N, C-alpha and C positions, 0 to 999 in steps of 0.2 A: 405315737410317733413311730414310723417305720424308717429308721436311719436318717430321715430328714424331717424338718418341721412340717406340720400339716399345711400351712399356707404355701409353702414351696411345692408340695405335692399338688395342690389345687392349681397353682400357676403352671406347673409342668403338664398336668392333664389337659388344661385348656390350650396351652401352646401347641402341644403335639397333636391334639385333636384338630386344631385349625390347620396345622402344617400338612396333615393328611389330605385335606380338601385342597389346600393351596398347591400341593405338588401335582395333583391331578389337573388342576386348572392350568398350571404352568406347562405341563406336558402337552395339553391340547393347544395352548397358545404357540408353543415352539414347534408344533407339528409332529411331535413324537407319537401321539395317539391319533388314529384316524377315526375310530368309532368308540362308543361307550364300552368299557370293559370293567367288570368287577374284579378288582385286584386288592389283595390283602385279606388277612384273616380277621381284621377288626375294623370293618367299614361302619358307615353311619348307623344302620339298624342295630348292630351289636353294641355300639357305643351308647345309643339311646337306652337300650335294655340295661346296660351296666349303670348308667346314670340314674335310672329309675330305681334299680335295685339298691344303689347307694343311698338314695333319699329315703326309701322305705326302711332299709336297715339302720340308717342314722336315726330315724324316729324311735326305733326299738332300743338301740344301744349305740351311742356315739362312736365307740371304738370300731364298729362295723363300717361306719361312714369313712373313717380314715383308712381302713383297709381297702375298701372299694376304690377310693380316690387314688391311692397308691397303685393299685392294680390297673386302673384305667390309664394312668400316666405311663406305666411300664409297657402295657400292651399297645398304646398309641405310638410310643417311641419305636417299638419293633415294627409296627405296621408302616410307619413313615419310612424307616430305613429300608424295609422290603420294597416299597414303591420306588424310592430313589434308585436303588440298585437295579430294579426292573427297567426304569426309564433310561438309565445310563447304558444298560445292555442294548437297548433298542437303538440308541444313538450311535454306538460304536459299530 
């Protein structure tokens, strides 16, 4: 456990991972983005690599899985915040 229960880290990782994608879709829908733009340091390919690393590490040692899931949740949170700030700057 890293400050929170493991189940909560899983929930946060999945939630913020989906919110990254949703924020991009919402920005397109509201007309804030005109064309496809790679934004954020933790986009889909990086998340997939981390999820695969978490699964492989979890097979070796379960503590590695909990570390990776916590790291994914934290990085997804910061990527989501980065996108929201960028979209709000465009709107203003």
